[in-house]
Backbone bond lengths (Angstrom), bond angles and torsions (degrees), N, CA, C in turn:
res aa  C-N    CA-C-N  psi(-1)  N-CA   C-N-CA  omega(-1)  CA-C   N-CA-C  phi
1 X - - - 1.428 - - 1.507 109.16 -
2 X 1.268 118.78 125.59 1.549 117.24 177.63 1.497 108.92 -66.95
3 X 1.323 116.01 147.96 1.416 125.75 -177.53 1.570 106.41 -78.00
4 X 1.286 109.49 144.41 1.564 115.59 173.59 1.512 106.82 -80.74
5 X 1.311 115.19 166.56 1.430 120.93 179.54 1.582 103.97 -61.84
6 X 1.351 117.64 139.52 1.419 120.30 -173.05 1.521 118.04 98.18
7 X 1.319 111.22 -13.61 1.504 118.19 172.49 1.574 115.71 85.82
8 X 1.286 118.03 7.42 1.456 117.37 -178.57 1.521 110.05 -112.51
9 X 1.390 116.30 116.27 1.463 118.30 -177.73 1.451 117.76 -71.85
10 X 1.368 117.78 -19.48 1.461 122.61 179.99 1.508 111.91 -122.33
11 X 1.293 115.41 151.01 1.404 117.65 175.41 1.481 112.37 -87.21
12 X 1.342 123.73 155.68 1.345 130.48 -176.70 1.556 111.07 -56.78
13 X 1.289 118.38 129.31 1.433 118.99 -177.65 1.515 114.72 91.33
14 X 1.260 120.26 -3.51 1.436 125.87 -179.76 1.487 107.15 -69.99
15 X 1.328 121.31 120.76 1.449 125.72 -178.73 1.511 112.40 -62.31
16 X 1.292 117.39 -23.43 1.505 117.67 -178.74 1.497 113.42 -80.42
17 X 1.345 118.94 -7.88 1.410 122.56 -173.43 1.511 110.32 -90.75
18 X 1.369 116.08 147.41 1.433 119.15 174.12 1.493 115.30 86.25
19 X 1.337 114.14 -173.50 1.470 124.08 -179.59 1.552 106.90 -82.73
20 X 1.331 116.52 142.54 1.494 118.66 171.68 1.497 114.84 -57.33
21 X 1.296 122.11 147.79 1.425 123.83 -179.33 1.526 108.95 -62.31
22 X 1.322 113.08 140.09 1.497 120.68 179.01 1.439 114.94 84.02
23 X 1.333 119.16 -9.54 1.469 124.29 178.90 1.501 108.05 -82.33
24 X 1.447 119.02 125.25 1.529 120.06 176.52 1.501 105.66 -71.36
25 X 1.359 114.44 149.39 1.380 118.41 170.53 1.552 111.05 -74.54
26 X 1.305 116.35 165.47 1.540 118.85 -177.66 1.473 112.26 -69.43
27 X 1.347 118.93 -30.15 1.509 119.59 -178.36 1.558 106.76 -63.66
28 X 1.326 118.31 -47.90 1.541 121.35 179.86 1.579 106.24 -55.39
29 X 1.286 121.00 -49.00 1.394 119.32 -177.13 1.544 111.41 -62.55
30 X 1.291 115.37 -39.88 1.561 118.84 179.46 1.509 109.04 -65.93
31 X 1.330 120.21 -42.96 1.434 125.14 179.97 1.471 109.30 -59.79
32 X 1.339 119.76 -46.42 1.411 122.87 179.51 1.543 115.70 -64.90
33 X 1.352 115.41 -33.38 1.408 124.37 177.47 1.535 110.60 -68.84
34 X 1.360 113.55 -47.61 1.501 116.12 177.35 1.507 112.28 -60.18
35 X 1.386 119.75 -42.51 1.424 123.08 -178.96 1.566 108.58 -64.64
36 X 1.319 116.29 -38.56 1.495 115.89 179.97 1.513 111.13 -66.11
37 X 1.274 117.79 -40.12 1.572 120.84 176.68 1.501 109.71 -63.30
38 X 1.304 118.91 -44.16 1.422 124.85 179.28 1.474 110.64 -57.47
39 X 1.283 119.18 -46.98 1.503 122.79 179.98 1.580 109.18 -69.78
40 X 1.273 119.60 -34.35 1.516 119.17 178.77 1.463 109.87 -72.96
41 X 1.307 119.52 -25.18 1.479 120.10 -177.71 1.519 113.78 -89.29
42 X 1.324 117.95 2.00 1.421 125.19 170.64 1.533 115.50 116.53
43 X 1.377 113.64 1.16 1.486 117.83 171.04 1.490 115.32 68.86
44 X 1.294 117.71 -141.95 1.440 126.69 -172.03 1.591 108.26 -63.06
45 X 1.362 116.75 -47.23 1.425 119.54 -176.98 1.473 111.18 -61.77
46 X 1.343 119.41 -44.49 1.479 122.33 177.87 1.473 115.04 -60.13
47 X 1.387 112.20 -42.17 1.482 120.12 178.68 1.539 110.79 -62.39
48 X 1.370 114.16 -41.48 1.451 118.56 -177.94 1.513 109.05 -67.53
49 X 1.372 120.28 -46.03 1.375 124.71 178.74 1.641 114.12 -55.83
50 X 1.332 109.53 -42.30 1.485 115.73 179.72 1.546 107.01 -67.54
51 X 1.254 121.55 -47.58 1.501 124.89 -176.18 1.533 107.83 -61.47
52 X 1.280 116.67 -40.72 1.478 122.70 -173.43 1.541 112.37 -76.24
53 X 1.296 117.18 -13.33 1.455 121.86 -172.54 1.526 110.87 -72.50
54 X 1.277 121.94 -33.08 1.497 121.51 175.10 1.480 111.20 -154.05
55 X 1.440 115.60 164.81 1.413 118.07 -179.23 1.554 110.98 -68.54
56 X 1.315 117.26 -31.13 1.439 119.10 176.27 1.545 111.18 -62.49
57 X 1.319 118.92 -40.82 1.406 118.45 -179.37 1.506 112.29 -72.54
58 X 1.336 114.02 -31.55 1.509 116.56 177.67 1.497 110.59 -70.04
59 X 1.319 119.86 -35.77 1.502 124.38 177.61 1.532 107.31 -65.69
60 X 1.335 115.62 -45.96 1.529 116.66 179.07 1.486 111.54 -62.83
61 X 1.359 116.69 -39.42 1.477 117.43 175.80 1.508 117.69 -58.95
62 X 1.342 113.27 -44.57 1.473 116.68 179.20 1.550 111.89 -69.75
63 X 1.352 115.51 -35.42 1.483 118.95 178.98 1.582 106.97 -65.92
64 X 1.276 117.92 -44.31 1.529 122.38 176.47 1.517 109.46 -62.18
65 X 1.322 118.60 -44.82 1.473 120.62 -178.28 1.455 111.89 -61.95
66 X 1.381 118.55 -46.02 1.443 121.58 177.98 1.497 113.39 -63.03
67 X 1.416 115.83 -35.16 1.449 115.33 178.66 1.497 115.76 -71.27
68 X 1.324 116.32 -14.69 1.449 123.03 179.85 1.553 111.23 -86.61
69 X 1.294 117.36 -26.17 1.457 121.19 179.31 1.490 113.36 -65.25
70 X 1.334 119.99 142.21 1.459 121.32 170.39 1.491 111.51 -55.80
71 X 1.267 118.35 140.45 1.521 120.25 -176.57 1.511 112.76 -57.97
72 X 1.324 120.80 -31.06 1.424 116.14 178.90 1.548 111.76 -73.34
73 X 1.299 120.22 -17.97 1.414 124.06 177.55 1.500 110.61 -79.16
74 X 1.322 117.68 -23.95 1.462 120.84 178.82 1.498 114.55 -61.10
75 X 1.309 112.45 -33.41 1.500 113.26 178.01 1.516 112.29 -66.85
76 X 1.328 115.97 -33.16 1.501 117.97 178.80 1.521 109.49 -71.68
77 X 1.283 116.97 -37.42 1.545 120.24 -177.75 1.531 108.13 -72.55
78 X 1.281 122.27 -35.15 1.457 121.60 178.40 1.501 112.75 -63.18
79 X 1.338 118.09 -29.40 1.484 120.64 174.27 1.506 113.61 -71.15
80 X 1.307 118.10 -20.64 1.458 121.56 -178.65 1.550 109.43 -90.07
81 X 1.361 116.79 -45.30 1.437 120.02 -176.24 1.557 110.77 -78.36
82 X 1.341 114.67 130.62 1.461 114.96 177.64 1.492 114.63 -65.29
83 X 1.346 117.24 143.73 1.434 119.34 -174.35 1.562 110.07 -77.00
84 X 1.318 118.94 -24.00 1.412 123.83 -179.58 1.534 110.58 -128.54
85 X 1.298 115.84 123.41 1.474 119.58 177.14 1.497 107.40 -114.23
86 X 1.359 116.97 131.07 1.428 122.44 -178.39 1.594 106.34 -115.73
87 X 1.322 110.19 121.38 1.451 115.32 -179.37 1.542 109.47 -108.51
88 X 1.315 117.01 127.28 1.452 120.08 -179.35 1.528 106.26 -118.79
89 X 1.252 115.81 137.95 1.520 120.52 172.70 1.584 108.45 -101.88
90 X 1.292 110.62 126.49 1.469 117.06 177.86 1.517 109.68 -107.67
91 X 1.304 114.36 132.52 1.458 120.75 -178.85 1.545 105.68 -84.07
92 X 1.288 113.22 168.44 1.503 117.18 175.09 1.530 114.19 -63.20
93 X 1.331 112.64 -33.05 1.437 119.04 -177.33 1.508 109.69 -86.67
94 X 1.310 119.14 134.10 1.504 120.55 176.90 1.555 107.70 -72.02
95 X 1.282 112.80 153.80 1.498 119.53 174.40 1.539 108.99 -67.59
96 X 1.364 109.85 153.25 1.525 115.21 178.46 1.502 107.72 -67.87
97 X 1.398 118.68 144.40 1.398 121.59 -177.77 1.537 110.65 -60.04
98 X 1.322 116.15 144.52 1.490 119.30 175.71 1.524 111.68 -73.37
99 X 1.288 114.87 145.00 1.480 121.29 -177.94 1.488 112.47 -100.63
């Protein structure tokens, strides 16, 4: 069916438009499937163990977590997370005293 001017092929209230009543949308089905797999894989404890296993996994977890937050929430999170993180490795031996 060719689109009408304005890009909408059906007029508002047309019974042929949209999903049939009672039919779940695809996103709801996907969300339930992902939750089911998450629980079968061990849930929160398994996710923590995976993220804690390496720096690469930890980075991937935080990237995924931030991508899942609503965009208006990201502004609040950016105020909490420091913009610059400095990591220093300390040896068992102390440095020689400065002269």
